[in-house]
C-alpha positions in Angstrom: 12.0 2.4 15.6 9.2 0.0 16.2 8.4 -3.5 15.0 5.2 -4.2 13.1 3.4 -7.5 13.1 3.0 -8.5 9.4 0.8 -11.3 8.0 1.1 -11.9 4.2 -1.4 -14.2 2.4 -0.9 -15.2 -1.2 -3.6 -17.1 -3.0 -2.9 -19.7 -5.7 -5.2 -21.5 -8.2 -4.8 -23.8 -11.2 -5.6 -21.1 -13.7 -4.3 -17.6 -14.3 -6.2 -15.1 -12.1 -7.7 -12.1 -13.9 -8.7 -9.3 -11.6 -7.7 -6.2 -9.6 -6.8 -5.4 -6.1 -10.0 -3.5 -5.8 -12.0 -6.6 -6.7 -10.0 -8.7 -4.2 -10.8 -6.1 -1.5 -14.5 -6.3 -2.5 -14.5 -10.1 -2.1 -13.1 -10.0 1.4 -15.1 -7.0 2.5 -18.4 -8.7 1.4 -17.6 -12.2 2.7 -16.3 -11.0 6.0 -18.4 -7.9 6.5 -18.2 -8.1 10.3 -14.5 -7.1 10.3 -14.3 -3.3 9.9 -10.5 -3.5 9.1 -11.3 -5.4 5.9 -13.4 -2.6 4.4 -13.0 0.5 6.6 -16.7 1.3 6.8 -19.0 1.7 9.8 -22.7 2.1 8.9 -21.8 3.0 5.3 -19.4 5.7 6.6 -15.8 5.6 5.6 -13.3 5.3 8.4 -10.4 7.6 7.6 -7.1 6.0 8.7 -4.2 4.3 7.2 -5.4 0.8 6.2 -4.1 -2.1 8.3 -5.3 -4.6 5.7 -4.1 -4.0 2.1 -5.0 -5.8 -1.1 -2.6 -6.2 -3.9 -1.7 -8.1 -7.1 2.1 -8.7 -6.9 3.6 -10.5 -9.8 0.0 -11.3 -10.8 -0.6 -13.1 -7.5 -3.5 -12.0 -5.3 -1.9 -10.9 -2.0 -3.4 -9.6 1.2 -1.3 -8.0 3.8 -2.3 -7.4 7.5 -0.5 -5.1 9.8 -0.8 -5.3 13.7 -4.5 -5.7 14.4 -5.0 -6.4 10.7 -2.6 -9.3 10.9 -4.8 -10.8 13.7 -7.9 -10.5 11.5 -6.2 -12.3 8.7 -5.1 -15.1 11.0 -8.8 -15.7 11.8 -10.2 -15.8 8.3 -7.4 -16.7 5.8 -8.6 -20.3 5.6 -12.3 -19.7 5.6 -12.9 -19.8 1.8 -12.2 -22.4 -0.8 -12.8 -20.0 -3.7 -12.7 -16.3 -4.5 -14.9 -14.3 -6.8 -13.3 -11.4 -8.7 -15.8 -9.6 -10.9 -17.6 -12.3 -12.9 -14.9 -14.9 -12.4 -14.8 -17.5 -9.6 -11.5 -19.2 -8.8 -10.9 -22.3 -6.7 -8.1 -21.8 -4.2 -5.7 -24.7 -4.1 -2.7 -23.0 -2.5 -2.2 -20.5 0.3 1.3 -19.2 1.0 1.5 -17.5 4.4 4.4 -15.4 5.8 4.3 -14.2 9.4 7.0 -11.8 10.3 8.1 -8.6 12.1 8.9 -5.5 10.1 11.0 -2.6 11.2 9.4 0.9 10.9 10.8 4.3 11.8 13.4 7.0 11.4 17.0 5.8 10.7 20.4 7.4 10.6 20.9 6.2 7.0 18.9 6.6 3.9 16.9 3.8 2.3 15.9 3.6 -1.3 12.5 2.4 -2.5 10.6 1.8 -5.7 6.9 2.2 -6.3 5.9 -1.1 -7.9 2.3 0.2 -8.2 1.4 3.9 -8.9 1.6 6.3 -5.9 -1.4 8.6 -5.7 0.1 11.6 -4.0 -2.3 14.2 -5.4 -5.9 15.0 -4.7 -8.1 17.4 -6.7 -6.9 20.4 -4.8 -3.2 19.9 -4.8 -3.3 18.5 -8.3 -4.1 22.0 -9.5 -1.3 23.4 -7.3 1.2 20.9 -8.8 0.5 22.0 -12.3 0.7 25.6 -11.5 4.4 25.2 -10.7 6.6 26.4 -13.6 9.6 24.1 -13.2 10.5 20.5 -12.2 12.4 21.6 -9.1 9.3 23.3 -7.6 7.2 20.2 -8.5 9.6 17.8 -7.0 9.8 19.9 -3.8 6.0 19.8 -3.6 5.9 16.0 -4.1 8.6 15.6 -1.4 6.4 17.5 1.1 3.5 15.3 0.2 5.5 12.1 0.5 6.8 13.2 3.9 3.2 13.9 5.0 2.2 10.4 3.8 4.9 8.8 6.0 3.8 10.9 9.0 0.2 9.7 8.5 1.5 6.1 8.4 3.4 6.7 11.6 0.3 8.1 13.3 -1.6 4.9 12.5 1.1 2.8 14.2 1.3 5.2 17.2 4.9 6.0 16.3 6.1 9.4 17.1 8.8 10.5 14.6 11.6 11.9 16.8 13.3 14.1 14.2 13.0 15.5 10.7 12.1 13.2 7.8 14.4 13.9 4.8 13.6 12.5 1.4 14.3 12.9 -2.3 12.4 11.3 -5.2 12.6 10.7 -8.9 9.2 9.9 -10.3 7.2 10.2 -13.5 3.4 10.6 -13.9 1.2 7.7 -14.9 -2.5 8.0 -15.6 -4.7 5.5 -13.7 -8.3 4.8 -13.1 -10.1 4.2 -9.8 -13.8 3.2 -9.9 -13.9 4.6 -13.4 -12.5 8.0 -12.4 -9.2 9.1 -13.9 -6.3 10.1 -11.5 -2.7 11.0 -11.8 -0.3 8.5 -10.2 3.5 8.4 -10.1 6.0 5.6 -10.6 9.7 5.7 -9.9 12.0 5.8 -6.8 12.5 7.7 -3.6 15.2 7.9 -0.9 14.4 8.6 2.7 15.9 8.3 6.2 13.1 6.0 7.2 12.7 2.3 7.2 9.4 0.9 5.8 8.7 -2.8 5.4 8.4 -3.9 1.8 5.0 -4.1 0.0 3.3 -1.6 2.3 1.4 1.2 0.5 2.0 4.9 0.7 -0.5 7.7 -0.3 -4.1 7.4 -1.3 -6.1 4.2 -2.1 -3.5 2.1 -0.4 -6.1 -0.6 0.5 -6.7 -1.1 -3.3 -3.0 -1.7 -3.9 -1.8 1.7 -4.9 1.5 3.1 -3.7 3.0 -0.3 -3.0 6.8 0.0 -2.4 9.7 -2.4 -2.5 13.1 -1.6 -1.1 16.0 -1.3 -3.5 18.8 -3.4 -2.0 22.4 -2.2 -2.6 24.5 -4.9 -4.4 27.8 -5.6 -2.8 30.3 -6.5 -5.5 33.1 -7.3 -3.2 
């Protein structure tokens, strides 16, 4: 188990904000282009690693989350703009809610339950075809479990965390069509259970920096 440094920034305005996590990412990437962690490009080449800065709309609130080095970047820039442009719309920022905390990450003896609050993109073009070649739901679920395990291992690598034992997971998800940059993809919503602790609002899978695959832990209610 390790602790992650987490910086959460929520932006508020006097009017309802209309936009997407991708537009929010575009605003920060353009305004603060010198910070590679904000956009993951070096000389127009994409840096392939788990994003340490992630952009999301949570309950319709534009939210930026920084992890470890990403948290340090957000500490430097969070107060550097009085407005944000999302598409054709410009919004004056009159409120910034900041949460700085530690988050536990790693393999655990017990299982944790999570819900995808934004679609999880677990399939690419290659394994999308494989997925639909399976004849029954058990084979498809087994395939998705392996992909989800791989996603968690990729996250672990980004945080320099060596997983000491087998990751065990189960999931109950349903497909949902989504669009990224005008291209249609297949995402999944639903729940999963895993012997691994992941801080809430982190993303799993592809296009995490654009808000996809965002999770929230399902807390068990004690009726006693």
